[in-house]
C-alpha positions in Angstrom: -32.6 41.8 3.8 -32.9 38.3 2.4 -36.0 36.5 2.3 -34.3 33.4 2.0 -31.9 33.2 4.1 -33.9 31.6 7.0 -34.7 28.7 4.5 -31.1 28.4 3.9 -30.1 27.8 7.7 -32.8 25.3 7.8 -31.9 23.0 4.6 -27.9 23.6 5.8 -28.8 22.3 9.5 -31.3 19.7 7.8 -27.9 18.4 5.5 -25.7 18.7 8.3 -27.5 16.7 11.1 -28.9 14.1 8.3 -24.4 13.9 7.4 -24.1 13.1 11.3 -27.2 10.7 11.6 -26.8 9.0 8.8 -23.3 8.5 9.9 -21.9 4.6 9.4 -18.5 2.7 9.6 -17.7 -0.4 7.4 -17.3 -3.4 8.4 -14.8 -4.2 5.4 -12.5 -2.7 3.7 -13.4 -1.2 0.5 -11.7 -3.4 -2.3 -11.4 -0.1 -4.3 -9.0 1.5 -1.6 -7.8 -1.4 -0.1 -6.2 -4.4 -1.4 -2.9 -5.0 0.3 0.1 -4.6 -0.7 3.6 -6.6 0.0 6.7 -5.5 1.8 9.8 -5.4 -0.8 13.6 -4.6 -0.9 13.1 -2.1 -2.8 10.7 -0.4 -0.1 12.2 2.4 2.2 10.5 1.1 5.0 12.4 -2.1 4.7 14.2 -3.6 7.3 15.6 -6.9 7.0 13.9 -10.4 6.2 12.4 -12.7 8.6 11.6 -16.5 9.5 12.9 -18.7 7.2 10.4 -18.3 4.6 12.8 -14.8 4.5 9.5 -12.2 4.2 10.7 -8.8 4.1 10.2 -6.6 6.9 8.9 -3.0 6.4 8.8 -0.8 9.6 6.7 1.2 10.8 5.8 4.0 9.4 2.8 5.9 9.3 2.9 9.6 9.4 -0.7 11.7 10.9 -0.8 13.3 7.1 -1.6 9.5 5.6 -3.7 8.4 8.5 -5.9 11.5 7.7 -5.6 10.6 3.8 -7.4 7.4 4.7 -9.5 9.1 6.7 -10.6 11.0 4.2 -10.7 8.3 1.9 -13.5 6.6 3.7 -15.2 9.5 4.4 -14.6 9.1 8.1 -16.4 12.1 10.0 -12.9 13.8 11.8 -15.2 13.3 15.1 -16.0 9.6 15.4 -11.5 8.8 14.4 -11.1 8.5 18.1 -13.0 4.9 17.8 -10.4 3.7 15.3 -7.1 2.7 14.4 -5.2 2.9 10.7 -5.1 -0.6 10.2 -2.2 -3.2 8.0 -4.9 -5.1 5.6 -1.8 -7.1 5.7 -0.1 -6.9 9.4 3.6 -6.1 8.9 4.1 -8.8 10.9 3.3 -11.4 8.2 4.8 -8.7 4.9 2.8 -6.6 4.9 4.0 -2.8 3.9 2.6 1.4 4.7 1.2 2.0 1.4 -2.1 3.6 1.2 -3.9 0.5 -0.1 -2.9 -1.7 2.4 -3.7 0.8 4.8 -8.2 0.9 6.5 -9.4 2.8 8.8 -10.6 -0.5 11.2 -13.8 0.3 13.7 -12.1 -1.1 17.7 -15.9 -3.5 17.5 -14.2 -4.3 14.5 -11.2 -4.9 15.3 -12.9 -7.0 18.2 -14.5 -9.8 16.8 -10.9 -11.3 15.7 -8.5 -10.5 18.8 -6.1 -12.8 18.5 -5.7 -12.9 15.0 -2.9 -11.0 13.7 -1.1 -12.6 17.0 -1.7 -16.4 16.3 -0.4 -15.5 12.6 2.2 -14.2 13.5 3.8 -17.3 15.9 2.1 -19.7 13.1 4.4 -17.9 10.7 7.6 -17.3 13.1 8.1 -20.9 13.7 7.2 -22.3 9.9 4.0 -23.8 11.0 2.1 -21.8 8.5 4.0 -20.6 4.8 3.3 -16.5 4.2 0.5 -17.4 1.0 -1.3 -19.6 3.8 -0.9 -16.7 6.3 -2.5 -14.1 4.3 -5.3 -15.8 2.4 -6.5 -16.6 6.1 -5.9 -12.3 7.0 -7.8 -11.3 4.1 -10.7 -13.6 4.5 -11.1 -12.8 7.8 -10.7 -9.5 7.4 -13.7 -9.2 3.6 -16.0 -11.6 5.3 -19.5 -10.1 5.9 -20.1 -9.6 9.9 -22.4 -8.8 11.4 -22.0 -6.6 15.1 -25.2 -5.7 16.9 -24.6 -1.9 18.0 -27.0 -0.6 21.3 -30.2 1.5 20.7 -28.2 4.3 22.4 -25.3 4.3 19.9 -24.2 7.8 18.8 -23.8 7.7 14.7 -20.0 6.6 15.1 -20.9 3.3 16.6 -23.3 2.3 14.2 -22.1 -0.3 11.6 -23.2 -0.1 7.5 -24.8 -3.0 6.1 
């Protein structure tokens, strides 16, 4: 009989419990993982040019495997992934692509802080009221600015924002 078996079990349970309770979701994309990338005519998802500015447009093409890879890079627990969407850092509608460096797991509470931003930029760009460069500057600024999100005291580990 292994004398240390009960001790090993306690240690394993502690580590598992701590990792679940210590988890917090990212408020902004990690700059070392998600820094954005634009579509180009050489991209396999390239569909054509849009707007008077002739911005390359890539079709949405993010596989389940690619989503899993992004969740794993950000260390999002499997049990929490239903609270996220894999977001295009630079939206497809303003010229982003489907590469890993343009994707990040965005928590629904973070997305709710700017519900119409991407749609408003798309409309302004399609009407020629803003350039792609300006649209990208705005989206990057909004998606990377520090924000405060209140989580309720009853929030589980999946709904605790990182600091």
